[in-house]
N, C-alpha and C positions, 0 to 999 in steps of 0.2 A: 504494500500500500504506500503510495507516494504521499508525502506530507508537503503541503505548500504553505508559504507564509500568508498570514492574513494581510490583505492589502491595506487595511486600516490601522494595523498595529506593527507594521514591519520597519518603521523608522524612515520611510521614504516620505519626506515632507514636500516633494515637488509634484509627483504624479497624482492626478486626481483619481478618486475611487471610481471604478466602473462597476456599477451594480449588475448582478446577473439578471438575465431575462426571467420574468415571472414564469415558473414552470406550469402554472395553471392557465396560462394564456393559450387560447386556441386560435391559430392563424386562419385567415380566410382561405378560399378555394385555391388561391395562387400562392399560398404559403407566406403571405405578407401579414403584417399587423402586430407582431409581437416585439418589434424593436423598441417601441415606446413603453411597453409594459414592464417597467423596471422599478426597482425599489428606490424611487426618488422622493417619496414623501415620508416614509417611515423606514428606519434602519435599526436593527437590533444586533448587538454583538454579544455572543456567548463566550465568557472567559473560562468556561469548563469547570470552574470552582469558585466559591465565594472568596473574595480577597479583600483586605483592608482598603478602605477608600476614604481619601481626604481631599483630593483635588482631581477634577476632570478637566482635561484640555482638549479642545476640538480645533483643529487647524484647517483653514481653507474655506470655512463657511462664510458665505457672503450675504446671508439673509437670516432673519430671526428663526430660531429653532427652539423647541422644547427639549431639554435633556432630562432623562430620567434614569434611575438605577433601581435594580431589584435583586433580591437574593433568590427568589423562587420563579421569576418570570410571570407571576400573576399579579402581585401587588407592587405598584410602582411609586416611587417618591421623586418628585421634581427636584432638580438641583439648582434652580434659579438662573440657568443660562438663558439670557434673553438677548441674543445678537452679539454676545461677547465671546472672546476666545477661550477663556478659562473660568472655572467657578470652583470655589472651595465648598466642600461638602462637610456637614457635621460628621465627626468621627463615626464611621459605620462600616459596613462591608457590602460588596456587590458582586454578583455573578454575571448579571446582564446589564448592558448599557443600551438605552434606546434613545434615538434622536428622531424627532418628528418635525416636519416642516410646518410652519404656521400658515403658509400660503396654500390656497386651494389649487393653484396651477401646477404644483409639483415641479420636479427638476431642480429644486433648490439644494438638495443634498448632493448633487452631482459635482459641486465645487469642493467637497470634502477631500482633504489629502491625508490627514492622520488624526487618530484618536488615542489619547493616553490617559490612564488612570493611575494615580498614586495613592 
């Protein structure tokens, strides 16, 4: 099994995140239509285990996003990131990080280059 680096946590601060095509998208009869069905409004990163969390840094975002953390992937706590690059979190732990675009037109998370949690 080949293991590849996570494009959001690999230390590359230059290249933008390219979300995968939505696997639930059904193309039209010509095989077209899934190129725009990407994770451009909501993005969730699974860290595989709960880790101490005190600072979340999101690089490359050019629009307002809601940043949230969770230990179980069901109950989420906002971290107060409102169009800024980093946000301090009250001492806690997180396994999941979720970013949601505040705009309805989507595509705003496509400027994301790196996500870090300390």
